ChimeraX commands (.cxc) that place a marker at each C-alpha (Angstrom):
marker #1 position 53.11,71.27,107.42 radius 0.5
marker #1 position 54.00,68.75,110.52 radius 0.5
marker #1 position 57.21,66.39,109.67 radius 0.5
marker #1 position 54.74,63.25,109.84 radius 0.5
marker #1 position 52.51,65.02,107.09 radius 0.5
marker #1 position 55.49,65.73,104.91 radius 0.5
marker #1 position 56.57,62.01,105.36 radius 0.5
marker #1 position 52.90,60.52,104.62 radius 0.5
marker #1 position 52.53,62.92,101.50 radius 0.5
marker #1 position 55.97,61.51,100.44 radius 0.5
marker #1 position 54.64,57.53,100.66 radius 0.5
marker #1 position 51.21,58.79,98.95 radius 0.5
marker #1 position 53.17,59.98,96.03 radius 0.5
marker #1 position 55.39,57.06,95.79 radius 0.5
marker #1 position 52.63,54.51,95.44 radius 0.5
marker #1 position 50.83,56.82,93.08 radius 0.5
marker #1 position 53.56,56.84,90.87 radius 0.5
marker #1 position 54.73,53.15,91.53 radius 0.5
marker #1 position 55.61,51.58,88.22 radius 0.5
marker #1 position 54.08,48.36,89.52 radius 0.5
marker #1 position 50.82,50.14,89.88 radius 0.5
marker #1 position 48.69,50.88,92.90 radius 0.5
marker #1 position 47.24,47.59,93.17 radius 0.5
marker #1 position 49.95,45.56,93.32 radius 0.5
marker #1 position 51.73,47.96,95.87 radius 0.5
marker #1 position 48.59,47.24,98.07 radius 0.5
marker #1 position 48.56,43.76,97.48 radius 0.5
marker #1 position 52.29,43.84,99.09 radius 0.5
marker #1 position 51.11,45.83,102.02 radius 0.5
marker #1 position 48.26,43.17,102.95 radius 0.5
marker #1 position 50.87,40.40,102.50 radius 0.5
marker #1 position 53.38,42.52,105.03 radius 0.5
marker #1 position 50.29,42.58,107.38 radius 0.5
marker #1 position 49.63,39.13,107.29 radius 0.5
marker #1 position 53.19,38.10,107.84 radius 0.5
marker #1 position 53.34,40.53,110.86 radius 0.5
marker #1 position 50.32,38.82,112.18 radius 0.5
marker #1 position 51.60,35.41,112.04 radius 0.5
marker #1 position 54.69,36.49,114.01 radius 0.5
marker #1 position 55.39,35.17,117.69 radius 0.5
marker #1 position 54.99,37.93,120.24 radius 0.5
marker #1 position 58.71,38.17,120.86 radius 0.5
marker #1 position 59.16,38.31,117.08 radius 0.5
marker #1 position 56.89,41.18,116.51 radius 0.5
marker #1 position 59.13,43.38,119.18 radius 0.5
marker #1 position 61.76,43.24,116.08 radius 0.5
marker #1 position 59.55,44.32,113.60 radius 0.5
marker #1 position 59.68,47.55,111.73 radius 0.5
marker #1 position 55.97,48.69,112.09 radius 0.5
marker #1 position 56.57,51.13,109.48 radius 0.5
marker #1 position 56.37,48.59,106.91 radius 0.5
marker #1 position 52.67,48.04,107.56 radius 0.5
marker #1 position 52.02,51.28,105.77 radius 0.5
marker #1 position 55.05,52.32,104.17 radius 0.5
marker #1 position 56.39,49.81,101.35 radius 0.5
marker #1 position 59.62,51.53,100.86 radius 0.5
marker #1 position 62.10,50.50,103.51 radius 0.5
marker #1 position 64.61,53.08,102.16 radius 0.5
marker #1 position 62.13,56.01,103.06 radius 0.5
marker #1 position 62.10,56.86,106.87 radius 0.5
marker #1 position 61.84,59.83,109.34 radius 0.5
marker #1 position 65.49,59.05,110.94 radius 0.5
marker #1 position 65.21,61.45,113.94 radius 0.5
marker #1 position 63.06,64.15,115.07 radius 0.5
marker #1 position 59.50,64.63,116.48 radius 0.5
marker #1 position 56.89,63.53,113.88 radius 0.5
marker #1 position 54.67,66.68,115.50 radius 0.5
marker #1 position 57.60,69.13,114.37 radius 0.5
marker #1 position 56.13,72.11,112.40 radius 0.5
marker #1 position 58.32,72.24,109.87 radius 0.5
marker #1 position 58.88,75.78,107.86 radius 0.5
marker #1 position 62.27,75.47,106.22 radius 0.5
marker #1 position 64.12,72.75,104.88 radius 0.5
marker #1 position 67.48,71.97,103.64 radius 0.5
marker #1 position 67.26,69.47,100.81 radius 0.5
marker #1 position 69.86,67.60,98.93 radius 0.5
marker #1 position 70.60,64.30,97.23 radius 0.5
marker #1 position 73.56,63.13,99.33 radius 0.5
marker #1 position 73.45,64.47,102.93 radius 0.5
marker #1 position 76.32,63.49,105.15 radius 0.5
marker #1 position 77.77,64.94,108.27 radius 0.5
marker #1 position 78.93,68.03,106.38 radius 0.5
marker #1 position 75.70,68.97,105.10 radius 0.5
marker #1 position 74.22,68.73,108.90 radius 0.5
marker #1 position 76.82,70.82,110.12 radius 0.5
marker #1 position 76.06,73.47,107.13 radius 0.5
marker #1 position 72.28,73.44,108.21 radius 0.5
marker #1 position 73.43,73.93,111.94 radius 0.5
marker #1 position 76.00,76.76,110.70 radius 0.5
marker #1 position 73.59,78.51,108.27 radius 0.5
marker #1 position 70.62,78.29,111.04 radius 0.5
marker #1 position 67.31,78.39,110.79 radius 0.5
marker #1 position 66.45,74.86,109.28 radius 0.5
marker #1 position 63.83,72.67,110.89 radius 0.5
marker #1 position 64.41,69.81,108.64 radius 0.5
marker #1 position 67.24,68.41,106.49 radius 0.5
marker #1 position 65.75,66.19,103.91 radius 0.5
marker #1 position 67.85,63.54,102.02 radius 0.5
marker #1 position 67.26,61.73,98.76 radius 0.5
marker #1 position 69.86,58.81,99.40 radius 0.5
marker #1 position 69.00,56.89,102.51 radius 0.5
marker #1 position 71.03,57.14,105.70 radius 0.5
marker #1 position 70.46,55.19,109.14 radius 0.5
marker #1 position 68.11,52.25,109.42 radius 0.5
marker #1 position 66.84,53.21,105.48 radius 0.5
marker #1 position 70.16,52.56,104.26 radius 0.5
marker #1 position 70.58,49.54,106.38 radius 0.5
marker #1 position 67.46,48.20,104.58 radius 0.5
marker #1 position 67.97,49.55,101.08 radius 0.5
marker #1 position 68.24,46.01,99.80 radius 0.5
marker #1 position 64.27,45.52,100.53 radius 0.5
marker #1 position 63.31,47.68,97.74 radius 0.5
marker #1 position 65.27,46.10,95.06 radius 0.5
marker #1 position 62.28,43.26,94.83 radius 0.5
marker #1 position 60.34,46.03,92.91 radius 0.5
marker #1 position 62.73,45.47,90.04 radius 0.5
marker #1 position 61.53,42.07,89.53 radius 0.5
marker #1 position 58.26,43.14,89.10 radius 0.5
marker #1 position 59.46,45.87,86.39 radius 0.5
marker #1 position 61.21,43.12,84.52 radius 0.5
marker #1 position 58.24,41.15,84.45 radius 0.5
marker #1 position 56.17,44.14,83.16 radius 0.5
marker #1 position 58.41,44.33,80.23 radius 0.5
marker #1 position 58.06,40.67,79.54 radius 0.5
marker #1 position 60.52,38.67,81.53 radius 0.5
marker #1 position 58.72,35.82,83.47 radius 0.5
marker #1 position 58.77,36.58,87.17 radius 0.5
marker #1 position 60.50,33.36,88.16 radius 0.5
marker #1 position 63.19,34.58,85.83 radius 0.5
marker #1 position 63.31,38.11,87.14 radius 0.5
marker #1 position 63.51,36.62,90.69 radius 0.5
marker #1 position 66.37,34.53,89.57 radius 0.5
marker #1 position 68.37,37.23,88.08 radius 0.5
marker #1 position 67.97,39.58,91.03 radius 0.5
marker #1 position 68.43,37.38,93.88 radius 0.5
marker #1 position 72.25,37.09,93.99 radius 0.5
marker #1 position 72.36,40.88,93.23 radius 0.5
marker #1 position 70.12,41.80,96.14 radius 0.5
marker #1 position 72.24,39.67,98.42 radius 0.5
marker #1 position 75.38,41.35,97.18 radius 0.5
marker #1 position 73.85,44.88,98.16 radius 0.5
marker #1 position 72.56,43.57,101.56 radius 0.5
marker #1 position 76.01,42.17,102.31 radius 0.5
marker #1 position 77.73,45.42,101.25 radius 0.5
marker #1 position 75.85,47.47,103.54 radius 0.5
marker #1 position 76.41,45.24,106.67 radius 0.5
marker #1 position 79.84,46.83,108.12 radius 0.5
marker #1 position 78.75,50.73,107.22 radius 0.5
marker #1 position 78.20,53.14,110.14 radius 0.5
marker #1 position 74.72,53.56,109.16 radius 0.5
marker #1 position 73.95,56.06,112.12 radius 0.5
marker #1 position 76.86,58.56,111.75 radius 0.5
marker #1 position 74.64,61.17,110.01 radius 0.5
marker #1 position 71.76,60.49,111.91 radius 0.5
marker #1 position 73.88,60.89,115.32 radius 0.5
marker #1 position 75.01,64.12,114.08 radius 0.5
marker #1 position 71.80,65.65,113.23 radius 0.5
marker #1 position 70.55,64.43,116.63 radius 0.5
marker #1 position 73.18,65.85,118.53 radius 0.5
marker #1 position 72.60,69.32,116.59 radius 0.5
marker #1 position 68.69,68.89,117.38 radius 0.5
marker #1 position 67.93,68.73,113.68 radius 0.5
marker #1 position 65.30,66.76,112.02 radius 0.5
marker #1 position 66.25,64.47,109.33 radius 0.5
marker #1 position 64.45,62.55,106.88 radius 0.5
marker #1 position 65.28,60.56,103.61 radius 0.5
marker #1 position 62.89,60.06,100.74 radius 0.5
marker #1 position 64.58,57.61,98.04 radius 0.5
marker #1 position 62.12,55.20,96.32 radius 0.5
marker #1 position 59.00,57.41,96.08 radius 0.5
marker #1 position 61.20,60.36,94.64 radius 0.5
marker #1 position 62.48,57.65,91.89 radius 0.5
marker #1 position 59.14,56.66,91.31 radius 0.5
marker #1 position 58.17,60.11,90.47 radius 0.5
marker #1 position 61.23,60.45,88.03 radius 0.5
marker #1 position 60.48,57.37,86.46 radius 0.5
marker #1 position 56.70,58.05,85.85 radius 0.5
marker #1 position 57.65,61.61,84.71 radius 0.5
marker #1 position 60.32,60.21,81.95 radius 0.5
marker #1 position 57.87,57.47,81.00 radius 0.5
marker #1 position 55.02,59.93,80.46 radius 0.5
marker #1 position 57.47,62.32,78.75 radius 0.5
marker #1 position 58.84,59.75,76.14 radius 0.5
marker #1 position 55.30,58.24,75.42 radius 0.5
marker #1 position 54.24,61.79,74.64 radius 0.5
marker #1 position 57.23,63.04,72.48 radius 0.5
marker #1 position 57.83,59.43,70.95 radius 0.5
marker #1 position 61.54,59.85,70.08 radius 0.5
marker #1 position 62.73,58.12,67.00 radius 0.5
marker #1 position 66.15,57.72,67.74 radius 0.5
marker #1 position 68.54,57.56,70.77 radius 0.5
marker #1 position 69.80,61.17,69.74 radius 0.5
marker #1 position 66.17,62.48,69.79 radius 0.5
marker #1 position 65.52,61.17,73.03 radius 0.5
marker #1 position 68.89,62.76,74.45 radius 0.5
marker #1 position 67.57,65.94,73.08 radius 0.5
marker #1 position 64.27,65.62,74.80 radius 0.5
marker #1 position 66.23,64.90,78.06 radius 0.5
marker #1 position 68.29,68.06,77.60 radius 0.5
marker #1 position 65.25,70.47,77.34 radius 0.5
marker #1 position 64.18,69.54,80.87 radius 0.5
marker #1 position 65.59,72.35,83.23 radius 0.5
marker #1 position 67.50,70.21,85.38 radius 0.5
marker #1 position 69.43,68.52,82.51 radius 0.5
marker #1 position 70.23,71.50,80.75 radius 0.5
marker #1 position 71.47,72.85,83.63 radius 0.5
marker #1 position 73.85,69.66,84.21 radius 0.5
marker #1 position 74.89,70.27,80.43 radius 0.5
marker #1 position 76.59,73.46,81.47 radius 0.5
marker #1 position 78.46,71.58,84.40 radius 0.5
marker #1 position 79.63,69.12,81.74 radius 0.5
marker #1 position 77.57,66.34,83.19 radius 0.5
marker #1 position 74.46,66.19,80.90 radius 0.5
marker #1 position 72.61,62.96,79.38 radius 0.5
marker #1 position 74.97,61.05,77.13 radius 0.5
marker #1 position 74.78,57.83,75.09 radius 0.5
marker #1 position 76.82,55.42,76.96 radius 0.5
marker #1 position 76.22,52.18,74.67 radius 0.5
marker #1 position 75.42,52.24,70.90 radius 0.5
marker #1 position 75.05,55.30,69.07 radius 0.5
marker #1 position 72.63,58.45,68.37 radius 0.5
marker #1 position 71.35,57.30,65.00 radius 0.5
marker #1 position 69.77,53.96,66.31 radius 0.5
marker #1 position 65.97,53.79,66.73 radius 0.5
marker #1 position 64.94,53.82,70.17 radius 0.5
marker #1 position 62.19,50.91,69.71 radius 0.5
marker #1 position 60.70,49.78,73.22 radius 0.5
marker #1 position 62.04,52.49,76.01 radius 0.5
marker #1 position 62.63,50.95,79.26 radius 0.5
marker #1 position 62.92,53.58,82.13 radius 0.5
marker #1 position 65.22,52.09,84.77 radius 0.5
marker #1 position 65.00,54.91,87.43 radius 0.5
marker #1 position 63.81,53.16,90.26 radius 0.5
marker #1 position 64.39,50.01,92.54 radius 0.5
marker #1 position 66.80,51.05,95.39 radius 0.5
marker #1 position 70.06,50.09,93.62 radius 0.5
marker #1 position 71.61,49.20,90.27 radius 0.5
marker #1 position 70.17,46.00,89.30 radius 0.5
marker #1 position 72.04,42.50,88.13 radius 0.5
marker #1 position 74.36,42.45,85.06 radius 0.5
marker #1 position 72.48,39.52,83.56 radius 0.5
marker #1 position 69.39,41.42,83.23 radius 0.5
marker link #1:1,2 radius 0.2
marker link #1:2,3 radius 0.2
marker link #1:3,4 radius 0.2
marker link #1:4,5 radius 0.2
marker link #1:5,6 radius 0.2
marker link #1:6,7 radius 0.2
marker link #1:7,8 radius 0.2
marker link #1:8,9 radius 0.2
marker link #1:9,10 radius 0.2
marker link #1:10,11 radius 0.2
marker link #1:11,12 radius 0.2
marker link #1:12,13 radius 0.2
marker link #1:13,14 radius 0.2
marker link #1:14,15 radius 0.2
marker link #1:15,16 radius 0.2
marker link #1:16,17 radius 0.2
marker link #1:17,18 radius 0.2
marker link #1:18,19 radius 0.2
marker link #1:19,20 radius 0.2
marker link #1:20,21 radius 0.2
marker link #1:21,22 radius 0.2
marker link #1:22,23 radius 0.2
marker link #1:23,24 radius 0.2
marker link #1:24,25 radius 0.2
marker link #1:25,26 radius 0.2
marker link #1:26,27 radius 0.2
marker link #1:27,28 radius 0.2
marker link #1:28,29 radius 0.2
marker link #1:29,30 radius 0.2
marker link #1:30,31 radius 0.2
marker link #1:31,32 radius 0.2
marker link #1:32,33 radius 0.2
marker link #1:33,34 radius 0.2
marker link #1:34,35 radius 0.2
marker link #1:35,36 radius 0.2
marker link #1:36,37 radius 0.2
marker link #1:37,38 radius 0.2
marker link #1:38,39 radius 0.2
marker link #1:39,40 radius 0.2
marker link #1:40,41 radius 0.2
marker link #1:41,42 radius 0.2
marker link #1:42,43 radius 0.2
marker link #1:43,44 radius 0.2
marker link #1:44,45 radius 0.2
marker link #1:45,46 radius 0.2
marker link #1:46,47 radius 0.2
marker link #1:47,48 radius 0.2
marker link #1:48,49 radius 0.2
marker link #1:49,50 radius 0.2
marker link #1:50,51 radius 0.2
marker link #1:51,52 radius 0.2
marker link #1:52,53 radius 0.2
marker link #1:53,54 radius 0.2
marker link #1:54,55 radius 0.2
marker link #1:55,56 radius 0.2
marker link #1:56,57 radius 0.2
marker link #1:57,58 radius 0.2
marker link #1:58,59 radius 0.2
marker link #1:59,60 radius 0.2
marker link #1:60,61 radius 0.2
marker link #1:61,62 radius 0.2
marker link #1:62,63 radius 0.2
marker link #1:63,64 radius 0.2
marker link #1:64,65 radius 0.2
marker link #1:65,66 radius 0.2
marker link #1:66,67 radius 0.2
marker link #1:67,68 radius 0.2
marker link #1:68,69 radius 0.2
marker link #1:69,70 radius 0.2
marker link #1:70,71 radius 0.2
marker link #1:71,72 radius 0.2
marker link #1:72,73 radius 0.2
marker link #1:73,74 radius 0.2
marker link #1:74,75 radius 0.2
marker link #1:75,76 radius 0.2
marker link #1:76,77 radius 0.2
marker link #1:77,78 radius 0.2
marker link #1:78,79 radius 0.2
marker link #1:79,80 radius 0.2
marker link #1:80,81 radius 0.2
marker link #1:81,82 radius 0.2
marker link #1:82,83 radius 0.2
marker link #1:83,84 radius 0.2
marker link #1:84,85 radius 0.2
marker link #1:85,86 radius 0.2
marker link #1:86,87 radius 0.2
marker link #1:87,88 radius 0.2
marker link #1:88,89 radius 0.2
marker link #1:89,90 radius 0.2
marker link #1:90,91 radius 0.2
marker link #1:91,92 radius 0.2
marker link #1:92,93 radius 0.2
marker link #1:93,94 radius 0.2
marker link #1:94,95 radius 0.2
marker link #1:95,96 radius 0.2
marker link #1:96,97 radius 0.2
marker link #1:97,98 radius 0.2
marker link #1:98,99 radius 0.2
marker link #1:99,100 radius 0.2
marker link #1:100,101 radius 0.2
marker link #1:101,102 radius 0.2
marker link #1:102,103 radius 0.2
marker link #1:103,104 radius 0.2
marker link #1:104,105 radius 0.2
marker link #1:105,106 radius 0.2
marker link #1:106,107 radius 0.2
marker link #1:107,108 radius 0.2
marker link #1:108,109 radius 0.2
marker link #1:109,110 radius 0.2
marker link #1:110,111 radius 0.2
marker link #1:111,112 radius 0.2
marker link #1:112,113 radius 0.2
marker link #1:113,114 radius 0.2
marker link #1:114,115 radius 0.2
marker link #1:115,116 radius 0.2
marker link #1:116,117 radius 0.2
marker link #1:117,118 radius 0.2
marker link #1:118,119 radius 0.2
marker link #1:119,120 radius 0.2
marker link #1:120,121 radius 0.2
marker link #1:121,122 radius 0.2
marker link #1:122,123 radius 0.2
marker link #1:123,124 radius 0.2
marker link #1:124,125 radius 0.2
marker link #1:125,126 radius 0.2
marker link #1:126,127 radius 0.2
marker link #1:127,128 radius 0.2
marker link #1:128,129 radius 0.2
marker link #1:129,130 radius 0.2
marker link #1:130,131 radius 0.2
marker link #1:131,132 radius 0.2
marker link #1:132,133 radius 0.2
marker link #1:133,134 radius 0.2
marker link #1:134,135 radius 0.2
marker link #1:135,136 radius 0.2
marker link #1:136,137 radius 0.2
marker link #1:137,138 radius 0.2
marker link #1:138,139 radius 0.2
marker link #1:139,140 radius 0.2
marker link #1:140,141 radius 0.2
marker link #1:141,142 radius 0.2
marker link #1:142,143 radius 0.2
marker link #1:143,144 radius 0.2
marker link #1:144,145 radius 0.2
marker link #1:145,146 radius 0.2
marker link #1:146,147 radius 0.2
marker link #1:147,148 radius 0.2
marker link #1:148,149 radius 0.2
marker link #1:149,150 radius 0.2
marker link #1:150,151 radius 0.2
marker link #1:151,152 radius 0.2
marker link #1:152,153 radius 0.2
marker link #1:153,154 radius 0.2
marker link #1:154,155 radius 0.2
marker link #1:155,156 radius 0.2
marker link #1:156,157 radius 0.2
marker link #1:157,158 radius 0.2
marker link #1:158,159 radius 0.2
marker link #1:159,160 radius 0.2
marker link #1:160,161 radius 0.2
marker link #1:161,162 radius 0.2
marker link #1:162,163 radius 0.2
marker link #1:163,164 radius 0.2
marker link #1:164,165 radius 0.2
marker link #1:165,166 radius 0.2
marker link #1:166,167 radius 0.2
marker link #1:167,168 radius 0.2
marker link #1:168,169 radius 0.2
marker link #1:169,170 radius 0.2
marker link #1:170,171 radius 0.2
marker link #1:171,172 radius 0.2
marker link #1:172,173 radius 0.2
marker link #1:173,174 radius 0.2
marker link #1:174,175 radius 0.2
marker link #1:175,176 radius 0.2
marker link #1:176,177 radius 0.2
marker link #1:177,178 radius 0.2
marker link #1:178,179 radius 0.2
marker link #1:179,180 radius 0.2
marker link #1:180,181 radius 0.2
marker link #1:181,182 radius 0.2
marker link #1:182,183 radius 0.2
marker link #1:183,184 radius 0.2
marker link #1:184,185 radius 0.2
marker link #1:185,186 radius 0.2
marker link #1:186,187 radius 0.2
marker link #1:187,188 radius 0.2
marker link #1:188,189 radius 0.2
marker link #1:189,190 radius 0.2
marker link #1:190,191 radius 0.2
marker link #1:191,192 radius 0.2
marker link #1:192,193 radius 0.2
marker link #1:193,194 radius 0.2
marker link #1:194,195 radius 0.2
marker link #1:195,196 radius 0.2
marker link #1:196,197 radius 0.2
marker link #1:197,198 radius 0.2
marker link #1:198,199 radius 0.2
marker link #1:199,200 radius 0.2
marker link #1:200,201 radius 0.2
marker link #1:201,202 radius 0.2
marker link #1:202,203 radius 0.2
marker link #1:203,204 radius 0.2
marker link #1:204,205 radius 0.2
marker link #1:205,206 radius 0.2
marker link #1:206,207 radius 0.2
marker link #1:207,208 radius 0.2
marker link #1:208,209 radius 0.2
marker link #1:209,210 radius 0.2
marker link #1:210,211 radius 0.2
marker link #1:211,212 radius 0.2
marker link #1:212,213 radius 0.2
marker link #1:213,214 radius 0.2
marker link #1:214,215 radius 0.2
marker link #1:215,216 radius 0.2
marker link #1:216,217 radius 0.2
marker link #1:217,218 radius 0.2
marker link #1:218,219 radius 0.2
marker link #1:219,220 radius 0.2
marker link #1:220,221 radius 0.2
marker link #1:221,222 radius 0.2
marker link #1:222,223 radius 0.2
marker link #1:223,224 radius 0.2
marker link #1:224,225 radius 0.2
marker link #1:225,226 radius 0.2
marker link #1:226,227 radius 0.2
marker link #1:227,228 radius 0.2
marker link #1:228,229 radius 0.2
marker link #1:229,230 radius 0.2
marker link #1:230,231 radius 0.2
marker link #1:231,232 radius 0.2
marker link #1:232,233 radius 0.2
marker link #1:233,234 radius 0.2
marker link #1:234,235 radius 0.2
marker link #1:235,236 radius 0.2
marker link #1:236,237 radius 0.2
marker link #1:237,238 radius 0.2
marker link #1:238,239 radius 0.2
marker link #1:239,240 radius 0.2
marker link #1:240,241 radius 0.2
marker link #1:241,242 radius 0.2
view
């Protein structure tokens, strides 16, 4: 597949599994297009055109030719300069694929957090309250990212002639959808039952062997689940007030 095809597929799957629903995402894209059309010509020059088709600011091709034919990928959750050097040292990789954003995708991470407002509304929180709850947290995340050296990893990949892409919220959407469907099907009665279900997932079972498996952090295993809220997507952790 070409690099641009992998990128477009990630966006398509992210929208397909978006917890807000595909219609809401389409409405969001339409509003962004209308906002773009209202801009002055000099303002359009600064506009990230990817926003017109990609609703996830934390998912981007960071460097590399979009027409590149990708045959071998080095994928990882956190890609730093060390992983870029590893890809170069091992050789034969066309693309380094990160989950957590780098470069301009990291700089714009806070923008995807508005997804959490719609999630809270979905579970019964009035949208005006949800927006108020998230407002300060979104600003906090945005400001915390301002002084970072966003381009360090991207520059390393570019210097070593490696394509680099990150897929954050689309991947999180798919995990969120998977878990939501799993719990709906399995219907765990207690928190302990839910943890047992998680431990049957191969990746979680492997994590248990590494002493890093699913754990109950608050409450106890004997408590009944009630309504289950899968909080797996939306850029960064939300507000404590939620």
